[in-house]
N, C-alpha and C positions, 0 to 999 in steps of 0.2 A: 463400600461403593467402588466400582471399577473406574478406571480413568475416563472412559467415554461417558459414563453416567455423571461423573464428577464435573466434567466440562459442560455437559448438557445442563446440569443444575445451575451452573454459573450463567450460562446463556439465558436460561429461563428467568433467573433473578435479574439479570441485566436489563431485559426487555419487559419486565413486570408481568410475566405470564404465569398462570398457574397450571396450565396444561402444556403440551408440547407440540404446537403446530409445526409442520414440516420445515418451514422456513427458519425456525429457531434452532434446529439441530445443527451442531457444528459440522463443518465440512470434514470429510474423510481425507481428501487430497491424495493419499497413497494410491497409485495405480490408475489415476484418472487421465493420464496422457500415455499414448502408446509408446513402447520402447523405441520404435523407429523414429517417431516424431521428436522425442526427447533427444535421441542421439544426433539427429540433424541439427537441433539447437545447440547441443553441447559441442559438436564438432566445429560449429561456426563461432561460438562466443565464449567457450570455456577452454583455457589453455591447460597444458599438462600439469601445471602447478596448482590448479584449482582457482585461478583468477578469472572472474567473469569480466569480459572486456566490452566496454562501451565503444564500439567501433565508429560511431558518429560523433564522438566527443574526445578526440585525441587519443583513443585507445586507453583511456584511464579505466580504473576500477573504482567503485564506490561501495559504501556499506549497503546501500539500497540494492545494488546489483548482486552483491554476495548473498543478501537475504533472499532475493528473488531466485537466484541460482539454487539455493538450498531447497526452497519450496518446490521448484520445478523438478529437481532431482528426486525429491520424495514423490512428486506426482508421476514421474517416470519409473518409480520403484527401483532406483539405481543407487544402492548403498555405497558402492565404490566411488562414484562421482560425488555423492554427498560428502563423503569423508574427505575427498580431495579439496572440495570447495571450503569445507569447514577448517581444514588444516591451514589453507592460505589465510582465511579470515582470522583465525586464532593467532597465527604467528606473525602476520604482516600488518594487521589492522587493529587488533585489540591491544593497543599500545598505551592507552591513557591510564593514568593512575587511579581514575575513578571507576574503572571497569567498563567504560564505553569504548566503542570502536571509533577510530578516526574516520572522517567522512569520505576521504579520497586517497587513492594510491595511484601514482603515475609511473610510466615506464622509465622516465629520466631521473636524474639525481638532483635533489634528494627525492626519494620515492614519496615521502610524506612531508610536503612543505607547510601544511596547515593541520594542526592536531585537533581542530574543532570536530565535534560529532554531528551527525544528522539523526535526529531521534526516530524518524521513520525507518532508517536502515537498522538501527539498534532493535526496534520492535520487530521488524521482519526477521532478523536473525534469531532473536529469542523465540519467536513464534515457530519458525521452521524447526529449530532444535527441539522444542517441546513436542511438536507433532511427530517428528521423526523418532524421538525417544520413546514415545508411546507406540507408534506403529511397529517399530523394529525391536522394541524392548531393549533399549540401550540406555542404561541409567546415567552414563556420563553426559549424554546429550541433554537429558532432563536437568541434570545438576548445572550444566553450563547455562542452560536457558534461564534457570531460576536466578543465577548470579547476575546475568545481564538484565533481566527484567527488574530485579531489585535496584540495580544501578540506574536504569532509566527512571524508575519511580523516584529515587532520591535526588536526581539531578535535573530532570527535564519536565517533571509534572509539578506545577506550582499553583498556588492560590492567586486568584485575581478577582477582585470585586465579588467575593463570595462563591466563585466557581473554581473548578480545577481546569487548568489549560495545559496544553502540551507545547513546550518551547521547541521550535525547529532545531535549535542547537543550544548547548549550554552557554555559549558566548555569542553576543550580537543581537539579541532579540528582546531583552528585558527592558523594563522602564529605565533602569540605570544605564543600560547601553544606548537606549534611544529615548531620551527624555521628552522629545517633542511628540512622539507618536507610539511609544512602546506601552505595553508589550505588543509584539507582532507575531502572528501565527500563520500557519499554512494548513488549511483544512485537509489537504491531501495527505498529511502526515498521520491522520487518525486512521489507522488500519483496524477498522471496527471488528472484523472477524477475530483478530488476535486478542482483543481486550478481555473477553471472558477467560481465555487461557492464561493471560498474564495475572488475572485475579487469583487463579489457583497457584501460580508460581510464586507470586510476590504479594501476598495479601496485605502487607504493610501499606501499600498504596491503594487508594479507592478507585480502581479501574472502572468500576460501574459508574461512579460519579463522573469520571473523565469521559466515558462514552456518552453520557447524557449531555454533558456540556458540548461535545462535538456535534451532536444532533441539534441541540438548541442553536449553536452558532451557524450550522449549515442552514437552518431555517431563517436565521436573522440576517445572513449575508447574501441577500438577493438584491444585487445592485442594478440600477438602471432599467432600461426597457427589457433587457434579456432575463433579468431576475437570476443571474448567475453570480457565483462568487469570483472575486479576483484571486490570483495566486497568493498574494501576500496581503494580510488583513491586519489593520491596526485596531486594537481594543482600547485605545487611550481614552476615547470619548464614550458617551453613554451608549452609542450604537456603533456596531462595527462599520468600518469603511476601508477602502483600498489604502494600503500603507504608502507613505511618502517614499520617493526614491526608487520605486518599482513601477514598471508599466502596469496599468490597471487592466490586466488581461486575465480572462478565463483561458489559461494556456496549457503548456505541456504538462505541468504538475497537476493542475486541477482536473484534467480529463480522467484522472484516476478516481475521483470522488464517487461517481456513480458505480464504477467497478467495485470499489470497496463496499459501498452500501449493498449492492446486489449480493456479493459474496458473503456478507454478514446476514443475509435474509431480510434486509430492509428494503423491500420491493414495492411498498405502497407509494401511491402518487404523492403523498405528503412529502416524501423525500425526493422522488425521481421526477416529479412534474416539470420543473424548469429544464432539466436535461433532456427530457423527452421532446419538449417544444423546440429546443435548440438543435436537436439531432435528428429531427424527422427527415427521413430520406438520406441521412448522411452515410448509411452503410453502402450507398452507391456513389455518392459524390465525394465524400470525405468529411472529416470533422472540422468544423470551423473553430478557430481561435478568435475570441470575441473581446473587443475593448468594451468593458462594462460601463464606461462613462459615455462613450459615443455610440455604442451599439454597432460599430463597424466591424466587419470581419478583417482581422489582421493577417490571417493566413488560413489555408485549408490543408489539412493533413490527409493525404490520399493513399498512403501505404496500407496494405491489407490489415496490418495489426491495429491501426487506428480505426479503420472502418469497421473492424470486428467489434469494437466497443459499442458502436451504434447498433450493430446487428444484435449484439447481446441484449441491449436495452429493448429493442423491438421484440425480441423473443420473449423476454420476461414480461413485457407490458401487454403484448397482444398475441403471443404464440406464433409470431411470424418466423418461418423457417430461415435459417442462415442462407444467404445467397450462394449459389453454386460456386462462384469464383472464390469464396472465402472458406470453403470446406476443406481445402488442401493447404497444408502448412507450406508457405513459401517465404522463408526468412529474408528480410531485407536488411534492417539494422537492429541492433540490440534492443532498444526501447520498444518499438512497435512489435517486434517478435515476442518479447516478454509479455506485453499486454495481451497479445493474441493467445498465448498459451495459458495465461491465467484465466482468460475468458473461456477457452475450450475446456480446461480442467473443470471449471464450474458447470458448464453446460453438460459435459459427459456425466457428471454426478447428479445434477438436479433437473436438467431440461434436455435429455437426450433426444426427445422428439424434434427439437429444433435443428439437430444435426443430421 
């Protein structure tokens, strides 16, 4: 069985299908962003060392950003940039003794003041390495991906009440760390499209079961009138609830949840319904960040990259074309620009009619 068929078989098993509907086919990623668009992103947010810079957050870098940078370099089919980003990640961030990446690198000294990890960043890096290793036939990328996936499974995927859950970081989120409301999770850390690939890389961990728990928790974490999840969720009680010590917001992290569902082929209203209701018309107005306890809008994100997420959802749900003002890449800041390109990469491959 070739690599593509092997990953497809894992996707089919993951979602319990016996045939291969189009939406379960894994993304290709390679070549889904034009070289010019990728170079515009790289010139703005990737420095000569391969560090992906979060320009709206003190110019730090984080494992999430390095993972996104790797994925987008693959989407731009740019092996040289991919190697630079991987080199920085490998030498400056894969510093932990357990094989995981530190979550943050900053320009000042010390560069790494906190060695905790962020499991979504680790997953994104492993996934990007695996997809690049397959696309460009580079075995060392695949080997590195397998090592990192194995480390994530051993340290960050844990049992809780008969389910597998993903800890946001090794430290700070367990019952032992938070006896009043632990464990605490963040649903935007479930990168659903990556989990079938990790199943092949590190089968010691039941990634299929982890994916199911993520979907179950997404369905169970529909809080307040908005029926949206908060960023940080406590699993301490019988039912999920917003975690203590965090604003109960459907916020900056959580807006990635529908993006990840769509990119994984989970486009049914079963999963996307609450996001569709909250984002109706948001491709023009901007994405609302909603307090799930009061149902009040805490802020509205109007940059093109944020509005593109609502446009993506409208395209997938109703075939609505992307608004004209969102069809040209106009980078503002790292995070919305990244979300924009992840959406465009998906649309170019699966929904080109919307573009």
